[in-house]
C-alpha positions in Angstrom: 77.4 101.3 206.6 76.8 103.9 204.0 78.5 101.6 201.5 76.0 98.8 202.4 73.0 101.1 202.0 74.3 102.3 198.6 74.9 98.7 197.5 71.4 97.7 198.6 69.9 100.6 196.7 72.0 99.7 193.6 70.8 96.1 193.8 67.2 97.2 194.2 67.5 99.6 191.2 69.0 96.9 189.1 66.4 94.4 190.0 63.6 96.9 189.1 65.2 97.5 185.7 65.5 93.7 185.1 61.9 93.2 186.2 60.7 95.9 183.9 62.6 94.4 181.0 61.1 91.0 181.6 57.6 92.5 181.7 58.1 94.0 178.3 59.3 90.7 176.8 55.9 89.1 177.1 52.6 90.9 176.5 49.9 91.0 179.1 47.5 89.2 176.7 49.9 86.3 176.4 50.3 86.2 180.2 46.5 86.2 180.7 46.2 83.4 178.0 48.7 81.3 179.9 47.0 81.9 183.1 43.6 80.8 181.6 45.3 77.7 180.2 46.9 76.8 183.5 43.5 77.3 185.2 41.8 75.0 182.7 44.5 72.3 183.1 44.2 72.6 186.9 40.5 72.0 186.7 41.0 68.9 184.4 43.6 67.5 186.8 41.4 68.0 189.8 38.6 66.2 187.9 40.9 63.4 187.0 42.1 63.1 190.5 38.5 62.8 191.8 37.7 60.1 189.3 40.9 58.2 190.2 40.1 58.5 193.9 36.6 57.1 193.3 38.0 54.3 191.3 40.6 53.4 194.0 37.8 53.3 196.6 35.7 51.1 194.3 38.7 48.8 193.6 39.4 48.5 197.3 35.9 47.6 198.1 35.8 44.9 195.4 39.1 43.4 196.5 37.8 43.3 200.1 34.7 41.4 198.9 36.7 38.8 196.9 39.9 38.5 198.9 38.4 35.7 201.1 37.4 33.7 198.0 40.8 34.2 196.4 42.5 33.0 199.6 40.3 29.9 199.8 40.8 29.0 196.1 44.5 29.5 196.5 44.6 27.0 199.3 42.5 24.5 197.3 44.8 24.8 194.3 47.9 24.3 196.5 46.3 21.2 198.0 45.4 19.8 194.6 48.9 20.4 193.4 50.4 18.5 196.3 47.9 15.7 195.8 48.7 15.4 192.1 52.5 15.5 192.8 52.0 12.6 195.3 49.8 10.7 192.7 52.4 11.1 190.0 55.2 10.0 192.3 53.3 6.9 193.2 52.5 6.2 189.5 56.2 6.5 188.6 57.1 4.2 191.4 54.5 1.6 190.3 55.6 1.8 186.7 59.3 1.2 187.7 58.2 -1.8 189.8 56.1 -3.2 187.0 59.1 -2.7 184.5 61.4 -4.4 186.9 59.0 -7.4 187.2 57.7 -7.5 183.6 60.3 -5.8 181.3 57.9 -6.2 178.3 54.9 -4.6 180.0 55.3 -1.3 178.3 56.3 -0.5 174.7 59.9 0.8 174.3 58.8 4.3 173.4 56.8 4.7 176.6 60.0 4.9 178.6 61.2 8.1 176.8 60.1 11.6 177.7 56.4 12.2 177.1 55.6 14.9 174.6 53.2 17.5 175.9 50.5 17.8 173.3 48.2 20.2 175.3 47.5 23.6 173.7 49.5 26.5 175.0 46.9 28.7 176.6 49.5 31.5 177.2 50.2 32.1 173.5 47.7 34.4 171.6 46.2 33.0 168.5 
């Protein structure tokens, strides 16, 4: 028991010495300067957080307003795509029937792969 008390006092004394040595490594002015800088950074981060929260609320409201239109337009585009796929399928079928009946109806180069001459809207100019 006495050994434990002595050991605890020894650890406490050693920690006080180490603590005192750490305090002498950095001046009080530097610590105060660091504290001020941390306080300034905290204020800026809180301001940024408030701005981002406001922007998120605004974005959420805007999305809620237009989500119905986006859904409707998506359905229309999907319907148009399926309609165009059906039309092109019918056109290919009609062309093959015409070629079977009238082999000279189309020039020879029309049977090859069609070159897409539309501008690429994805590429920046």
